[in-house]
ROSE-4610 file (N, C-alpha, C; in Angstrom, 1 decimal, always signed):
// ROSE-4610
residu = [M/M/M/N/N/N/T/T/T/K/K/K/H/H/H/I/I/I/T/T/T/D/D/D/R/R/R/E/E/E/E/E/E/R/R/R/K/K/K/E/E/E/A/A/A/K/K/K/R/R/R/A/A/A/A/A/A/R/R/R/K/K/K/K/K/K/A/A/A/A/A/A/P/P/P/K/K/K/A/A/A/K/K/K/R/R/R/A/A/A/S/S/S/G/G/G/V/V/V/A/A/A/R/R/R/G/G/G/S/S/S/M/M/M/K/K/K/K/K/K/K/K/K/V/V/V/K/K/K/K/K/K/M/M/M/A/A/A/K/K/K/G/G/G/Q/Q/Q/R/R/R/K/K/K/R/R/R]
num = [1/1/1/2/2/2/3/3/3/4/4/4/5/5/5/6/6/6/7/7/7/8/8/8/9/9/9/10/10/10/11/11/11/12/12/12/13/13/13/14/14/14/15/15/15/16/16/16/17/17/17/18/18/18/19/19/19/20/20/20/21/21/21/22/22/22/23/23/23/24/24/24/25/25/25/26/26/26/27/27/27/28/28/28/29/29/29/30/30/30/31/31/31/32/32/32/33/33/33/34/34/34/35/35/35/36/36/36/37/37/37/38/38/38/39/39/39/40/40/40/41/41/41/42/42/42/43/43/43/44/44/44/45/45/45/46/46/46/47/47/47/48/48/48/49/49/49/50/50/50/51/51/51/52/52/52]
x = [+73.2/+74.3/+75.1/+75.4/+76.1/+77.6/+78.3/+79.7/+80.5/+79.8/+80.4/+81.7/+81.7/+82.9/+84.1/+84.0/+85.1/+85.7/+86.9/+87.5/+88.2/+88.7/+89.4/+88.4/+88.6/+87.6/+87.5/+88.7/+88.7/+88.0/+88.3/+87.7/+86.2/+85.8/+84.3/+83.6/+84.3/+83.7/+83.6/+84.6/+84.6/+83.4/+83.2/+82.2/+80.8/+80.6/+79.4/+79.1/+80.1/+79.9/+79.5/+80.2/+79.8/+78.4/+78.0/+76.6/+75.6/+75.9/+75.0/+74.9/+76.0/+76.0/+75.1/+75.2/+74.6/+73.1/+72.7/+71.3/+70.3/+69.1/+68.1/+67.8/+67.5/+67.2/+66.0/+66.0/+64.8/+63.7/+62.5/+61.3/+61.2/+60.7/+60.5/+59.4/+59.5/+58.5/+57.2/+56.1/+54.8/+54.6/+53.8/+53.6/+52.9/+52.0/+51.3/+52.0/+53.2/+53.9/+54.8/+54.5/+55.3/+56.6/+57.7/+59.0/+59.6/+60.2/+61.0/+60.3/+60.8/+60.3/+58.9/+58.4/+57.1/+56.0/+56.4/+55.4/+54.7/+53.5/+52.7/+53.4/+53.5/+54.2/+53.2/+53.7/+52.9/+53.0/+51.9/+51.9/+52.4/+51.5/+52.0/+51.1/+51.8/+51.1/+51.2/+50.2/+50.2/+51.3/+51.9/+52.9/+52.3/+53.0/+52.5/+51.7/+51.3/+50.5/+51.4/+50.9/+51.6/+51.6/+52.7/+52.8/+52.0/+52.0/+51.4/+50.5]
y = [-27.7/-28.4/-29.2/-30.5/-31.3/-31.2/-30.7/-30.6/-31.4/-32.4/-33.2/-33.9/-34.3/-35.0/-34.2/-32.8/-31.9/-31.6/-32.0/-31.8/-30.4/-29.9/-28.6/-27.4/-26.6/-25.5/-24.5/-24.1/-23.1/-23.7/-24.9/-25.6/-25.7/-26.0/-26.1/-24.7/-23.7/-22.3/-21.9/-22.3/-22.0/-22.7/-24.0/-24.8/-24.2/-23.8/-23.2/-21.9/-21.1/-19.8/-20.0/-20.9/-21.2/-21.7/-22.6/-23.1/-22.0/-21.1/-20.0/-19.1/-18.9/-18.0/-18.6/-20.0/-20.7/-20.8/-20.9/-21.1/-20.0/-20.4/-19.4/-18.5/-17.2/-16.3/-16.7/-16.5/-16.8/-15.8/-16.3/-15.4/-14.5/-13.3/-12.4/-12.9/-12.5/-12.9/-12.2/-12.9/-12.4/-11.2/-10.2/-9.0/-9.2/-10.2/-10.5/-11.3/-11.7/-12.6/-11.8/-11.9/-11.2/-11.9/-11.2/-11.9/-11.3/-12.2/-11.8/-10.9/-9.6/-8.7/-8.2/-8.5/-8.0/-9.0/-10.2/-11.2/-10.8/-11.3/-11.0/-11.6/-10.9/-11.4/-12.1/-13.0/-13.7/-12.7/-12.3/-11.3/-11.9/-12.5/-13.1/-14.3/-15.4/-16.7/-17.1/-17.9/-18.5/-19.6/-19.8/-20.9/-22.2/-23.0/-24.4/-24.4/-23.3/-23.3/-23.4/-23.9/-23.9/-22.5/-22.0/-20.6/-20.4/-21.4/-21.2/-22.3]
z = [+59.4/+58.8/+59.9/+59.6/+60.5/+60.3/+61.3/+61.2/+62.3/+62.8/+63.8/+63.4/+62.1/+61.6/+61.4/+61.4/+61.3/+62.7/+62.9/+64.2/+64.3/+63.3/+63.3/+63.4/+64.4/+64.7/+63.5/+63.0/+61.9/+60.7/+60.4/+59.2/+59.4/+60.6/+60.8/+60.7/+61.1/+61.0/+59.5/+58.7/+57.3/+56.6/+57.0/+56.4/+56.7/+58.0/+58.4/+57.7/+57.6/+56.9/+55.5/+54.8/+53.4/+53.3/+54.2/+54.2/+54.4/+55.3/+55.6/+54.4/+53.7/+52.5/+51.4/+51.3/+50.2/+50.5/+51.7/+52.1/+51.6/+51.4/+51.0/+52.1/+51.8/+52.9/+53.7/+55.0/+55.8/+55.6/+55.7/+55.5/+56.8/+56.5/+57.6/+58.6/+59.8/+60.8/+60.6/+60.7/+60.5/+61.4/+61.0/+61.8/+63.1/+63.2/+64.4/+65.5/+65.2/+66.1/+67.0/+68.4/+69.3/+69.6/+69.8/+70.1/+71.3/+72.1/+73.3/+74.2/+74.3/+75.3/+75.0/+73.8/+73.4/+73.8/+74.3/+74.7/+76.0/+76.1/+77.4/+78.5/+79.6/+80.8/+81.8/+82.5/+83.6/+84.8/+85.3/+86.4/+87.7/+88.5/+89.7/+90.0/+90.3/+90.5/+91.9/+92.3/+93.6/+93.6/+94.7/+94.8/+94.5/+93.7/+93.4/+92.2/+91.6/+90.4/+89.1/+88.1/+86.8/+86.3/+85.7/+85.2/+83.9/+83.0/+81.7/+81.4]
């Protein structure tokens, strides 16, 4: 939602909340998708190498 035209902070918050309430619920994340701390970590890299 674009709220750049609203200058008053409280008014903008109310507009955003209303839009969130009206929006369709988001789909659940697929079971095979790792998120955040569950992702594979990069162990140790030589200096100057790309990490991923």
